[in-house]
Residue, then its C-alpha position, 0 to 999 in steps of 0.5 A: m788804710a783803704k784803697l779807693n776807687i779811681l774815677r774813669y774818664p769821661d765820668p762827669k765828676l772829674h770836671i768838678v772843681a775842688k774846694p779848699v781844705e779848711v782844716v787839716d784834721d784826721r779826716i784829711k790825713t786819712l784821705v791822704d793815706d788812702m790816696l797814697e795807698t791807692m796811687y801806689a797800688a795803681d802804679g801811678v806817680g800822682l793822684a788828685a782827690t778829685q780822681v777818687d770822688v773827693h772834691e777837695r784840694v788834696i794831691v799826693i805825688d811820688t816821682s822817686e825811682a824807689r817809690d819811697d818819697p811821697r809828697v802831700l800837697i794840700n791847697p797847692e798853688l803855683i807861685y812861679r811858672s817858667e816861660e820855658m815850656s816843654f812837651s812830654d808824654e802824660g798818662c793818667l790813672s783816670v785814663p788808663q793805658i792812654y798816653d800823649k804829649v802835653k805842653r807844660h811849664a818846664k819849671v814851677r814853684v809850688r806852695a802847699l800845706g803838708r800832711d802835718g798842715e804846715s805850709y812849705e814850698f818847693d821847686a819842680e822841674g822834669l817829671l815832678s813839674v809835669c806831675v804837679q801841673h797835671e794833678m793841679d789841673h784835676l783840682m780845677g776839673k780838667v783832664f789831660v786829654e782836654y789839651l789834645s785835639s777834639l779828634k783825639r779826645d773823641r777817640i779816647k772817650t769812645k775807647m774808654i766808654k767801650r773799655t768800661r762797658d767790656e769790663e762791667r760785662t766780665 
């Protein structure tokens, strides 16, 4: 397994729409394993392939307390969205140390392929629901800060550019 480089906002590659995975082969399984290692190393609860500059519809998630219940979502689709909405603080491995409230569907039902290539479905609410919707946005080329006001988004963009520049100097 290998730890992958996570793209940082406002990298334009974060806005590339991911293509469906044609076949779940060894290459995709290795990608999944590397994404899990990367997500755990960064102390995240979710990671989309787009964030590691692979533009295919692959997501890994682990919202468990013990960090021992990884979920793999290949070609995920939302087949149900509740009318009820909820606001919760979101953060993102591509926008480190930035958190803000985003409005999402309170409950969703997801259909995806697992690491084994088999189709499965599950219901999600709470943090898992937020995480699924957040990561699926990445596959569509959308970063959570795009839900915020243009003023907040511009401030975050400026802060991220400065932070990246400062890190490159050290």
